[in-house]
C-alpha positions in Angstrom: 49.5 70.6 149.7 52.9 69.0 150.5 51.3 67.0 153.3 48.6 65.7 151.0 51.1 64.8 148.4 53.3 63.0 151.0 50.3 61.0 152.1 49.5 60.0 148.5 53.1 58.9 147.9 53.1 56.9 151.1 49.8 55.2 150.2 51.1 54.3 146.7 54.3 52.9 148.1 52.4 50.7 150.6 50.1 49.5 147.8 53.1 48.6 145.6 54.9 46.9 148.5 51.8 44.8 149.2 51.5 43.8 145.6 55.1 42.7 145.5 54.7 40.8 148.8 51.8 38.8 147.3 53.8 38.0 144.2 56.6 36.8 146.4 54.2 34.5 148.3 52.8 33.0 145.1 56.3 32.5 143.6 57.8 30.9 146.7 54.9 28.4 147.2 55.5 27.2 143.7 52.1 25.7 143.1 48.6 27.0 142.3 47.5 28.8 145.5 44.0 30.1 146.6 43.3 33.7 147.6 42.5 32.3 151.1 46.0 30.8 151.3 47.6 34.0 150.1 45.6 36.0 152.7 46.7 33.7 155.5 50.4 33.8 154.4 50.3 37.6 154.0 48.4 38.5 157.2 46.5 41.2 155.3 42.9 41.9 156.0 40.7 39.7 153.7 39.1 42.6 151.8 42.5 44.2 151.2 44.2 41.0 150.1 41.3 40.0 147.8 41.4 43.4 146.1 45.1 43.1 145.6 44.8 39.6 144.2 42.1 40.8 141.8 44.4 43.7 140.7 47.3 41.3 140.0 45.0 39.0 138.1 43.5 41.8 136.0 47.0 43.0 135.0 48.1 39.5 134.0 50.8 39.2 136.6 49.1 36.1 138.1 46.9 33.6 136.3 44.0 31.3 137.3 44.9 28.6 134.7 42.2 26.1 135.6 39.5 28.7 136.6 39.4 27.1 140.0 40.3 30.2 142.0 44.0 29.1 142.4 46.7 31.3 141.1 50.2 31.0 139.7 52.8 33.5 138.4 51.4 34.9 135.1 53.0 34.7 131.6 53.2 38.5 131.6 55.5 38.6 134.6 57.6 35.8 133.2 58.0 37.8 130.0 59.1 40.8 132.0 61.6 38.8 133.9 62.8 37.1 130.7 63.3 40.4 128.8 65.4 41.7 131.6 67.5 38.6 131.9 71.0 39.0 130.6 72.7 36.6 128.2 75.0 35.6 131.0 72.0 34.4 133.1 70.6 32.4 130.2 73.9 30.8 129.3 74.4 29.8 132.9 71.3 27.6 133.0 71.5 26.4 129.4 75.2 25.7 129.0 75.1 22.3 130.8 72.3 21.1 128.6 74.0 22.3 125.5 77.3 20.7 126.5 75.6 17.4 127.0 73.9 17.6 123.6 77.2 18.5 121.9 78.7 15.3 123.5 75.7 13.2 122.5 75.5 14.4 118.9 79.3 14.8 118.6 78.5 18.0 116.8 78.5 21.8 117.5 75.4 22.9 119.4 74.3 26.5 119.8 71.7 28.7 121.5 70.2 31.7 119.8 68.0 34.5 121.2 65.4 36.8 119.6 65.5 40.3 120.9 65.0 43.8 119.4 63.8 42.3 116.1 67.1 40.5 115.8 68.2 36.9 116.3 71.7 36.4 117.7 73.7 33.3 118.6 74.6 33.8 122.3 76.3 30.5 123.2 78.1 27.7 121.4 79.3 24.2 122.6 81.7 22.2 120.4 82.4 18.4 120.4 85.0 17.1 122.9 86.3 14.6 120.4 89.7 16.0 119.2 89.5 14.0 116.0 86.2 15.4 115.0 86.0 18.1 112.3 83.4 20.6 113.4 82.0 24.0 112.4 81.9 27.0 114.8 79.1 29.3 113.8 80.4 32.3 115.7 78.6 34.5 118.2 76.3 37.3 117.0 73.5 38.3 114.7 72.2 35.9 112.1 70.2 36.6 108.9 66.4 36.5 109.7 65.6 34.6 106.5 68.5 32.2 105.9 69.5 30.6 109.2 67.9 27.7 110.9 68.1 29.4 114.3 66.2 32.5 112.9 63.6 30.5 110.9 62.8 28.3 113.9 61.8 31.4 115.8 60.2 33.3 112.9 57.9 30.3 111.9 56.2 30.6 115.3 56.3 34.4 115.6 53.4 36.8 115.1 52.5 37.7 111.5 53.8 41.2 112.1 57.3 39.9 112.7 57.2 37.6 109.7 56.1 40.6 107.6 59.1 42.5 108.9 61.4 39.8 107.7 59.7 39.8 104.2 60.1 43.6 104.0 63.8 43.3 104.8 66.7 42.5 102.5 66.3 38.9 101.4 69.9 38.6 100.4 71.0 35.6 98.5 74.1 34.3 100.2 74.3 31.2 98.1 72.2 29.6 95.3 70.3 27.8 98.1 69.1 30.9 99.9 65.3 31.5 99.8 64.7 35.0 98.7 60.9 35.3 98.0 58.0 35.7 100.3 56.2 32.7 98.9 59.1 30.4 99.5 59.7 31.6 103.1 56.0 31.3 104.0 55.9 27.8 102.6 59.0 26.9 104.6 57.4 28.3 107.8 54.5 26.0 107.3 56.9 23.0 107.0 58.8 24.1 110.1 55.5 24.4 112.2 54.5 20.9 111.1 57.9 19.2 111.8 58.8 21.3 114.8 62.3 22.3 113.6 64.0 24.3 110.9 66.6 23.4 108.3 69.4 25.5 106.8 70.9 23.6 103.9 73.9 25.6 102.7 71.8 28.8 102.7 74.5 31.0 104.2 77.8 29.2 103.4 78.3 26.4 100.8 79.3 23.2 102.5 77.7 24.1 105.9 74.2 23.0 107.0 72.3 23.3 110.3 69.1 22.5 112.0 67.3 24.3 114.9 64.2 23.9 117.1 62.3 26.7 118.8 62.5 27.2 122.5 59.0 28.4 123.6 58.6 30.1 127.0 55.1 29.4 128.3 52.6 31.1 126.0 54.8 34.0 124.9 56.2 32.2 121.9 59.6 31.2 120.7 62.1 33.6 122.3 65.1 31.3 121.8 66.1 28.5 119.5 68.6 25.7 119.9 70.5 24.2 117.0 73.3 22.1 115.7 75.6 22.8 112.7 78.2 20.9 110.8 79.7 20.1 107.3 77.1 19.2 104.7 78.9 15.9 104.1 77.5 14.7 107.4 74.5 17.0 107.7 72.3 15.4 105.0 68.5 15.6 105.2 68.0 12.4 107.2 70.8 13.2 109.6 69.5 16.8 110.2 66.0 15.6 110.7 67.1 13.0 113.2 69.0 15.6 115.2 66.1 18.1 114.7 63.6 15.7 116.5 66.1 15.4 119.4 66.5 19.2 119.5 62.8 19.6 120.1 63.2 17.6 123.3 66.3 19.5 124.3 64.3 22.8 123.6 61.7 21.7 126.2 64.4 21.1 128.8 66.0 24.5 128.1 62.6 26.2 128.3 62.0 24.6 131.7 65.4 25.7 133.0 64.9 29.3 131.9 61.4 29.5 133.4 62.5 28.0 136.7 65.3 30.5 136.9 62.9 33.4 136.1 60.2 32.4 138.6 62.9 31.8 141.3 64.2 35.3 140.8 60.7 36.9 140.8 
């Protein structure tokens, strides 16, 4: 009995090692790769390699995006890598982009992360101009219904997550806070159309912000990037101008995070 169990464990270990080896090959090549190329690089027998490739494809760990028999690392694996990535890792790749944006806007720029049904600001860059009055939003959890960084993520989230927000405490922090399901759903529609979210004095009177979703492949908006400042500067036109630029910055941040993930895979 022990001998049989040992054989099974050894076989399972070999199977896992081979799967990991194929994933490493696909990740390192860094372009869509055919099963034949994978087999050549791995040195495995063709039937064995093709079965393993099929297993990885069925599990969503690799994808044939163009239906041409060429594979890349799958969104599922990127999601797994992303969920395991620490805030330190994300800040490391995003900080230079945020710092550049803070200098360009001459405003405070921040990065927020959606995790465990919460949205938290995880990194902040402030203007370098010593004469510039700026707002620091702080690090940590933000209201799901009343902050641009949260709404930018929620507007592109699954209906279930939006329902979770509606069932929560829609606390009125100021007279500007939206506290009804209808108002929030209407705002989510606006956010999806314009590509970024506003917070016009919804948490603190005199402070406004704008944020754009950072989407990672096809797994939705896991992060958001925003700017915050005093309402005397952050009028509607000013916020929308920055918001459009934040959507471009969000694409760069997404690319930096994904490259980091795939490289580590």
